[in-house]
N, C-alpha and C positions, 0 to 999 in steps of 0.2 A: 316598437310593436307594429306589425303589418296591418293594413286596412282590413284584411280578411280576419285576422285575429280579433281586431276591434269589434267587427260585426258579430263574431261568435260570442264574445264576452257580453255584448249587449243582449243577445238572444237569451243566454243563460241567466242573466240578471233579470230580464223580463219574466222568464218562466218561473223563477224562484218566488216571485210575488203572487203567483196564482194559487188559489185555495186548493186546487186539486193536485198540486205538486208537493211532494214530500221528500226532499233531499236530492242528491246528485244522481241516484239511480233513476228517479222519475224524470228529471229534466233531460238527462241524456237519452232516455228512451223516447220521450215525446219529441225532442229535437230531431231524433233519428228518423221518425216516420215522415216528418215534414221535409227534411233534407232529401230523403229517398224519393219522394214524389216530385220534387223539383228536378232531381237528377234524371228521373224517368222521363220527365217532360222534355228536357234538353236532349236526352239520348234518342227519344223517338223523333223529335224534330230534325236531328242530325241525320238519322236514318232516312227520313222522308226526303230531305234535301239531296242526299246521295242517290236515292232512287230516281229522282227527277233527272239528275245528270246522266243517269244510265238509261233514261227513257222508260222507266218503270213506275209503277204505283206502289206506295208503301202501305201495308195493312197495319194500321195502328192497333196496339194492344188495348188501349183504353178507349171507350166510347167518348164522343165529343163532350158530353156534359160533365165528364169526370176528369178531364184534362186540366192541368194546372192553369193554362191560359184562359180557361173558361170559369172555373169555380174559385180558384185561389186569387189570381191576380189578372183579371181581364184588362186589356189595354184599349185606349182610345186611338184615334187616328195619328196622334203625335207620339205614340209609343209609351204614354204615361198610363199609370193605373187609372182605370175608369171608375171613379168614385160612385157613380150611379149604379153600376153593375156589381161592384165588389161588395159582397155581403159582409156584415160585421155583427157583433153582439149575439143575441139569441138566434137570429136567422142563420148565422154562420155555424154555430155549434149544432143547431138542429140538422143542417144539411150534412155536416161531417159525421154526426153520430147516427143519423137515421137513414142516410142515403149512401154516402161515400164509403164508409167502413163496411156495411153489409154487402155492397157491390164488390169490393176488393176481396172480402173473405170468401166469396163464392168461386173465385178463380181456380182454387186448388181442386175442388171437386168437379169443376166443369172442364178440366183440361186433362188430356190423356198423356201428353209428352212431359215427363218430369224434368227434362232439360230445358224446356221452353221458358221464356221470360214470364209468360202468363202464370205458369205453375209456381215459379219462384215468388211472384208477387202474392199469390194466394197463400203460399206457405208462410210468408212473413206476416201478413195481416191476420192470419188465423189466430195468432197469439198476441195481437195488439188491440188496444182500445184507446180512444182519445180520453186522456185524463185532464186536459186543459178545460177548466170550468168556464172561464170567462171568454166569450167570443171576441171581446175587445183585446184581450191579451193575445189570442190566436191571430187576430188581424195584424197586430204589431209585428209578430214573429214572421208571418207570411210575407209582409212587405219587405222585411230585411233579407229573408232567404231568397226572395225574387231577384235580388241584386247579385246573387252568386252566379258565377259563370262556369258551368260544367263543361263547356266546350273549349275552355282555355286549359291547355295542358299544365301550365305552371300553377294556375289557381287550383286545379284538380289535385295536383301533387301536394300542395300546401294544405289543402282542405283535408286530405286523407290523413295527414300526419297530425293535424289539429284534432281530428276525430279520435285518433289513437290516444291523444293526451286526455280527452274527455273520458274515454274508457278507463284509463289508468286512474283518473280522478274519482271514479266511482268507488274506489277502495276507501277513501276517506269517509264515505257515507256508511259508517258502522262496520268497516272492515270487511265488506262483502266481496271486494274485488279479487280476492285470491282465486275464486273459481273462474274468473274471466281474464286475468292479466298475468302474463309471464314477462319478466324484464326483457326488453328488446335486445340488449347486448348478448344475453344468454341464448336467445333464439337465433340471433345472427350467427353466432359461433357454431351452433348445431347444424344450421343450414349449410354453412360453408364447408363443414366436414363431410356431410353426406353428398354434397355436390350434385343436386338434381339436374337431369337433362330433359329436353323436350322429348315427349313420347313415353316418359315414365309417369306412373300415377303416384300421387302423394296423398297420404292418409293421416288423419288425426282423429282418434276415437274419443277425444275429450276436447272438442273444438273451443269452447269458451268464446272469447272475442275473436278467434281465428288468427291470432298472431303468427302461428307457425305457417299457416297456408298463405297469409299475406306476405310474409318475409320470403317464402319460397317463390311466390309470383314475382316479387321484386328482384330476386336473385336471377330468375330466368329472363327478366327483361332489362336488367341493368346494362350500363355502358352501350346503349343504343343497340342491344341485341335484337330488339323488336323489329328494327328495320331490315334485319338480315333473314327473318323468318318468311317462309313462303305462306300464302293464304291457307294452305292445308295445315301447316305447323301452327299457325296462329289460332286456327279453329280448334285444334287439339288442345292447346293451352287453355282456351276459353271454356271448352265444354267437356273435355275428357282427361283432365289432369288433377283437379283438386276435389278430394273426397273427405267427408267427415261426418261425425255424429255428435250430438249435444243433447243432454238430458233436460236441462232447464229451459223454460220458455224465453226468459230474458237473454240468457247466453246465446240461444239459437238466433234470436232476432238481431242481437248486436253483432254476432259473427257473420251472419249473412250480409248485413248492411256494410260491415267493415270490408268484406271481400268485394262487394259490388262497387263501393265508393273508391276502392283502390284500383278498379279496372277489370275485375274478373266478372264477366257478364253472366256466367251460368255456373256457379259453384254447386257441386253435388253434395250438399250438406243437408242432413236430415235430423229432425227432432225425434230422438228415441234414446232409451237407456241402452248403451252399448253392451252392458253386461247381461242383457236378456238374450243375446245371441248364443246359441249352443255352438261352441267352437269346434265340436266334433264334426259338424256339418259343413265346415268351410272346404271349398274346393279351390284349385289353383286359379280358376277364373274369377274368384271372389277376392283374391289377394292383391296386394299392392307392392310396387317397387321400392317406395320410400315411406317410412313411418316416422313421424315427428310428433312428440306428445309430452305433455305434462299432466298426467292423469291425476284425479283427486286421490288423496291418500289419507289414512287415519279414520276412514269411514268403516262401517260394518254392513255386510250384506246378508240378507236372510237366506235360509237353507234352500228355498225354492230357486233363487238366483244361483247359488253355489252348484246346483245340479248341472249347470251348463258347462262345468269345467272338470277335466279329469282329476286335477289336484284341487280338492275342495278346501276353502278357507273363507272366513268371514272378512278378511282384510282386503279392502278394495285394491290396494297396490299390487297384491299377488294375482288377483283376478284380471286386472288390466294388463299386467305383464304377460300372463298366459294368452290373453286375447291378441296382443300385439305379436307374440311369437307365432301364433297360428295364422295371423293375417299377412305375414311377410312372404312374398314370392321367392322362388329360387333365385339366388344371386342378389336378392334384395338387401337394402340397408335400413337399419333402424337406429334412432337416437331418442332415448326416453329418459325423463327425469324421474328418479326414485328416491324415497326417503332413505336415510342412512341404515335404518333397521333392516331393509331388504338385503343389504350386503352382509351384515354381521350376524343376523339371527340364523340359527342352525336348527330350529324346531322342525318337525316333520314336514309340514307344507312348504316352508321356506327352503329347506334343503332339497326337497323333491323338485321344486321349480328351478332352482339353480343348477341342479344336476342335469335337467333337461336342457337348460340354457347352455351349459358348458359342453355337453355331449352332442347336441344336435345343431348348435349354432356356433359361430365364431365370435365369442365375446372378446373383441380385440382391444377395447379401450374403456377405461373407467376414469372419470374426472371427479375429484373431490372438490366440491364447492365450499366456499367459506360460509360460516354462519352469517345470517342476516341478508342473504340474497333476496328473500321474499318479504322482508320487512316493508311496511308495517303489518302485512296481512298474515304472515306466519313466521315463526322463529325456528321451524324444524330444519335440522341439518340435512342437506340433500346431496345427491351425486348424479352425474350423467353417465349413462351406460350406452355404448355403441356396439351393436352386434349385426352380423350378416348371416344370411342363410347360405353359407358356402362351405359347410363342413364343421367339424368340431374345433374346439378351442385348443391352441397349443401354448400360447403365451398371452399374458394380459399386460398391456402398457398402461401404467397409471400416471396421472398428472394431477398435481395439487395446485389449485388457483390460490395465490397468495397476494391479495391487494396490499398496498403499503399502509393501509389504515383500516380501522374497524368499520365494517359496513353498518350504516344506520339508515333511517328513513330519508334523511337529508344528504347522506353520502352513500349513494347506491353503487352497485357494480357498474363498471364502465367497459366499453369495447376494448380499450387497451389492456385490460386485465386478462383478456383471452388471446391476445396477439401471439405470445410465445407458444401457447398450446396449439393454435391453428397452424403456425409455421412448422412446428415439430411434427405435427400429424402428417402434413404433406411432404415432410422430408425425414423419413424414418432413419436414415443414416446418421442424423444429428442427435437422435434420442439416446438416453442412458439405457443401454441394452442389458444392464445388470440390476440386481436387487441389492446393490451395495451403495454405501454413502460415497458420493462423488462431489468434489469441490471444484468450482469453476476457477479459471485463471485469476479472476478478480477477488477470489477468496470467499465468494458466496456459494452456498450449497445449491445443488440442482433441485428443480421442482418435479422431476419425473424419475421413474424407475420401472423396471420390467420384471414380472414374476412368471416363471415357467409354471405350467399347469401342475407339474409334479410337486410343487411346493405349496399348492392350495390344499389345506386340511379341513375336513368336515364342511366343505363348501362355504367356508368363511372367506368372503371376497372383500372385506373391509380394507380401506386404503391405509396401509401402515408405512408411512414415508420413512425410509431408512436415513434420509437426509435431515430429518427432524429429531432423530434420536439423540438424547443427551448422553455424552460419553461418560461412563462411570470409571473412576480411578480405583482399581483393585489393589488394596494394600496387603502385604504379607501379615501373618498372625503376629510376628514380632513387632511390626510397626503399629499394629492396632493396639497391642498391649502397652507400648510406649505412650501412645496418645491417651489411653485411659488413665495411666499413672500420672501423666502430665495434668490432665483435667482434674484428677483427684487432688493433686498437690495444690492446684489453683483454688479448688473448693475449700480445702483445709485452711489455706491462707486467709480467704475471705471470712470464714467462720471465726477464726481467731481475732480478726480485726473487729468484727461485730461484737464479740464477747468483751473485748477491751473497752468498747464504747459503752456497753451496758453496765459493766461493773466498776467503772471509774469512780 
């Protein structure tokens, strides 16, 4: 276990002991705001150092009294924490609750530019409060966090992934993580397929912990791509690439911090109910090049919300799907997780939405996911749908993910389970171009098949894998009669044997 992981574990163990902390959701939230303020301190100090090198002055976002080096961990001449100046106990909690948080909460209303760091800080702390009751507990945590180095690329990388693990762990706290966490192997496959480029905008209307936007950022910056970008391109990635909306306060805070801790300085994520937007009002300038999402499903929306959609339904999955369809730019690409019911249900609203999806979009790929992908949070069977705003659908390529074992909480979906799908997606000539059963040279049936739009009946898009169909032996009437007579003879013989035993 790394030294950094040891520090994180110590912090979570300390927080668990505090009377104000109730479970993983609380300690992850409280650890987050402390972590963020330390990150902000290092970020600003780094900016100030660079400004000096350029012969300029840096305008700090935070006033001196509210900087980490002053209130959290002031240092003496030796660079050690100055115990005389470092508040603890009631003095520390009083400062945090009555001065620090009110100061940070005002940033959003006092800032005009929503892309500025000041606005982002205000937006985050608008929905946060300090729940750590003991100032002594808080002092212990501050001292450990002070040792984290946000100017070290390797430590920053490791920290961002440890933070993702904390977000995932929130699910064990009453099973609430379903709204925040989508398995990383699944997200990774979706991002690799849509293949985002610099200059494209990427949108998630159900951000949660921002896993899709984080993975898209890592995709854009992997393999030292960052060093090849011009200052203009890097500025576009930082400020004009990542967009999203999140309804819940905790999800919004976790998502924003997750993005910033991964290196996105100014994510355009807003706390709002996505479904309150009237999709009839969307214009091309409001739309996005890439849509990646795992929207909530199984919920019900009231009639007032349904009025925002041409095809009305109380099923959130249908409303979100319509939202994403209308939010996609011309030539844009979308990858969305939907429950199985969206594919096979042919009721009025379901059929109407799918009719529009097939006629106005190219629904080119559907991936059938195995049961258990979202365990332990949900057992609902799900699918991935990939569509583009490039014309109507002519053929749908299906792929069924078949792990070699049953998925469970302790045996989750892995990256390698998606490798063949991703490879075939990028190499169309290798796909099964038919809707027929095809056996590989090794005797194994294929996992993919293609269905022409002419074979889709009643807008039933469910994945019916021809390679999984059990072949039925069709016997002639004469053979069936012979089998029946043979069975009757066997039955008569057994009855006679039983009677002999009874009447001996």
